[in-house]
N, C-alpha and C positions, 0 to 999 in steps of 0.2 A: 453850788455845793457839790462835793464829790463824796461818794460813798465807797468804802473799801471793805472787802470781805476776804479774810485770810482762810487758808486751809492747809492741811498737811503736817501739822504738828503730831507729836507722839512720843513714845518711849523707845529708845534705842540703846544698844550697848556701845561702850567706848570703842572707837574705831569704825563705827558704822556710819550710815548715811541717811539723810532725810531731805525731802524736797518740799519747800514751802511755796505756796502760790498766793497771789493777791490779785483780785479783779476789781477794777475801778468802774464806777458807773456815775451817771449824772453829767456834770460839766467837765468831762475829761479833756476837752480842748484847752482847758485852762492849766493843765498840768505841765510844769516845767521839769520836774524830776520826781522820782519815787525812791523811797528808801526803806530800809529795815532797821529797826532799833530793837533792843532787848533789855529786859529788866529782870534781874535775879532778886530773890527775897533779900530784903535789907540793903539793897544796893540801888544806886542811881540808874536811871535809864541811860543806856549807852548806844552809840552809833555802831552799826554793823556794816552796812553797805548801801550804796545809792547808785542810781543810773540817771543820766540826763535823758529826758524823754525823747527829744528830737534827734540828738546826735549819737546817743547810745554810749557815751563815755561812762565808765564805771569807776567807783571809788570804794575802797575797803578800809576797815579798821585793821591796824597792824596785827591784831590778835587772830584775824580770820584769813588774812592774805595767804593764798596758796591752797586753802582748804575750801573756801566758799566761792561760789560763782553766781553772779547776778545777771539775769537776762531779762529782756523785755519783748513783748509782742504788742506793738502799737495798735494794729487793727483789732486785736482782742482786748486791748486795754488791760493787759495782764503782765505782771512781773513774777519771776520765779527765782527762788534762792535755793540753789543746790548746795547742800552742806555735806561735805565728806570729812573723813577722819575726825569725827566728832569726839570731843573730850567732855569729861564731867563738868568742867567749868563753862561749857557752852549751855548748860541748863539754865533756862530762863523762859519768861513769856516773851514771845517775839511779836512785834507790832509792825505792820505795814503803814507807811505814811506817804502823803502826797504834798509836794511843794509847789506852790503856784508861781513863785517868782525866783529871780536869780540872787536876791539879797540873802545874806548870811551864807555861811559855808554849808556844803552838803552834809557835814557831820553835826551841824547845829540843829537840835530838835526844835528850837524856837522858830526855824524857818518853815516848818511843816504845819500847814493849817488843818489837814484832814488826817484822821487816824482810824485804823481798823480796831476791832475789838480785842485782838491779840490771840495768839495760839501758843499753847504750852509745848515746849521742847524739853524733854528730860533725857539725860545721858547717864546711864548707870556705869559704874566702874567695874 
């Protein structure tokens, strides 16, 4: 099992920045990738970004490319999502997730077996 704890959400004005962090514990050696997903009220959960744990390659949704940056710290089992130029449509609950295998695309939530509790991000206009 892998446990994930997120932090860093909050309220920010449009154009502002927030940094989300996620720390993994437990069987962290089993992690193949870690990702962030978000879910706005009344909408499906959607992919935001992911990072391959060993190689460090990153993947982003088109809606956040150029604004969000995902980084990892393997010794600390932590990922950080730096979110800049935030827009009201970025408002959602953001979830950290861990993917134990290479099956399924990084953007497919079904490939992630472990999830954090979520952290609220609210961007005011």
